C-alpha positions in Angstrom: 149.1 135.1 89.0 147.5 137.2 91.8 150.6 138.1 93.6 152.3 139.8 90.9 152.2 143.1 92.5 152.9 141.9 95.8 155.8 139.2 95.9 156.4 139.5 99.5 152.8 138.1 100.2 153.4 135.3 97.7 156.6 134.5 99.5 154.9 134.5 102.9 151.9 132.4 101.6 154.1 129.8 99.9 156.1 129.5 103.2 153.5 129.1 105.3 151.8 126.4 103.1 155.1 124.6 103.1 155.4 124.9 106.8 152.1 123.4 107.5 152.7 120.6 105.3 156.1 119.9 106.9 154.3 120.0 110.5 151.7 117.5 109.3 154.4 115.3 108.0 156.7 115.5 111.0 153.7 115.2 113.5 152.6 112.1 111.6 156.4 110.6 112.0 156.2 111.6 115.6 153.0 109.7 116.1 154.6 106.6 114.3 157.4 106.8 116.7 160.1 107.7 114.2 161.9 110.6 115.8 164.8 111.0 113.1 162.2 111.3 110.3 160.3 114.0 112.1 163.5 116.0 113.1 164.8 115.3 109.4 161.8 116.8 107.9 161.9 120.0 110.2 165.5 120.5 109.4 165.2 120.2 105.8 162.2 122.2 105.7 164.1 125.1 107.9 167.0 125.3 105.4 164.5 125.3 102.6 162.7 128.3 104.0 165.8 130.2 104.9 167.2 129.7 101.4 163.7 130.6 99.8 163.7 134.0 101.6 167.4 134.5 100.6 166.6 133.8 97.0 163.8 136.3 97.3 166.1 138.9 98.7 168.8 138.2 96.1 166.4 138.6 93.3 165.2 142.0 94.8 168.9 143.2 94.7 169.5 141.8 91.3 166.7 143.8 89.8 168.6 147.0 90.8 171.8 145.9 88.8 172.7 146.1 84.9 171.9 142.9 82.9 175.3 141.4 82.9 176.0 142.1 86.7 172.6 140.7 87.6 173.3 137.5 85.6 176.7 137.1 87.2 175.3 137.7 90.5 172.3 135.4 90.4 174.5 132.7 88.8 177.1 132.8 91.7 174.4 132.8 94.4 172.7 129.7 92.7 176.2 128.0 93.0 176.4 129.0 96.6 172.8 128.0 97.4 173.4 124.5 95.8 176.7 124.1 97.8 174.6 124.7 101.0 172.1 122.1 100.0 175.0 119.7 99.6 176.4 120.6 102.8 173.0 120.1 104.7 172.7 116.6 102.7 176.2 115.6 103.7 175.5 116.7 107.4 172.3 114.5 107.3 174.0 111.6 105.9 176.7 111.7 108.6 174.5 112.4 111.5 172.8 109.1 112.6 170.2 111.2 114.6 168.8 112.5 111.3 167.2 110.6 108.4 168.9 111.4 105.1 165.7 110.9 103.1 163.6 112.8 105.6 165.7 115.9 105.2 165.9 115.5 101.5 162.0 115.3 101.6 162.1 118.6 103.8 164.1 120.3 101.4 161.9 119.3 98.6 158.6 120.2 100.3 158.6 124.0 99.2 159.3 123.0 95.6 156.3 120.8 95.6 154.2 123.3 97.3 155.5 125.9 94.7 154.4 123.5 91.7 151.2 122.5 93.2 149.9 126.1 94.1 151.1 127.0 90.4 148.8 124.2 89.2 145.9 124.9 91.4 146.0 128.7 90.3 146.1 127.7 86.7 143.1 125.1 87.1 141.3 127.8 89.0 141.8 130.5 86.5 140.7 128.0 83.6 137.6 127.1 85.5 136.6 130.6 86.3 137.0 131.5 82.5 135.0 128.6 81.5 132.2 129.6 83.9 132.2 133.2 82.9 132.3 132.4 79.1 129.1 130.0 79.8 127.3 132.8 81.8 127.8 135.2 78.9 126.6 132.7 76.4 129.7 132.0 74.8 131.1 128.3 74.1 
């Protein structure tokens, strides 16, 4: 992957892409007149971006630990992150000003952006390798 040596740049790029997608989705919900959906998407996206940055910082910290300590540290942090996800979804379910499904979608946007970006990088790399092999005369 092109960001292997600069993980901060990868985190920033993925965050930027997911924020743009969330703004487009919430903007279209606002144009449709559905205010709880627009706020729900932005709320879920904000939590998702904060937890993504937190995971990045946790992995950076775990890289300086021994293997067993890092494994225990990352495992407990993932449990805490899932607890935060659960609390966000419970808050969305109890609050009538937020759409529960929009908050869940906002939480998932970053994951879809990560998977989509990885797929696009893979296809781009395969395409580039195919073109370069054709230019060299190989099949």
